[in-house]
N, C-alpha and C positions, 0 to 999 in steps of 0.2 A: 453484657453490661457496659464494658468499656466502649463498645461500638456505639451504643446509644449516646453516651456522653460525648464521644468524638463528633457524632453527627450534630448534636446540639451546639457544640462549640463552633463547628464549621458553619452551621446555619446562622449563628449569631454574628460571626465575622462577615459573612456574605451580606447579611442584612444591614450591618453598619456601613459597609462600603457602598452598597446600592443606595441607602438612605442619604449618605453624605453627598454623593454625586447628583442624586435627584434633587435635593434641597439646593445645591449649588446652581443647577440649571434653572430651577424655579426662580431663585433670587436674581439671577442675571436677566431673565426675561422680565421680571417685575421691575427692576431698576431701569431697564431699557424703555419699558412702556411708561413708567412714572419716574422720570429723573428727579433726583433730590433738589436740584436747583436749575433754573432756566434763565433765559436772557432778561426777562422782565424783573426777576428777583435781583440779578446782578445790577441792572440799571437803577433800580430803586435803592439798593444798598449804596451805590456810588453817589447817588443824589443826596442821600441822607448824610454822607460824609462831606457834602459841600462841593462835589465835583459834578460837572456836566460831562458824562462819558460820550465819547464818539463810538460809532459802530465798530471801529477797529479795536478800541480798547475792550469793548464788550466781547468781541470775538477772541481776543487774546486770553481773557479771563476764562471763557468757556473752554478754549483749547487746553488751558492749564488744568481746569477741573476734570476734563475728560481724560487727560493724560494721567492724572493722579488715581483714577479709578482702576 
């Protein structure tokens, strides 16, 4: 009886750990394939604020965004 309960608890713990790391890997791949923001979005956002961004400024913002992830 106690053996069955122990195996269930161990199975649950292993399943949670595997599920966590599996979801983490999936999300990293998804975000790498579909980034939440790109250069066109940054350029449009800066133009809406009344600035004409240079490529250097766009690159700096992209680098900062990637560093924050």
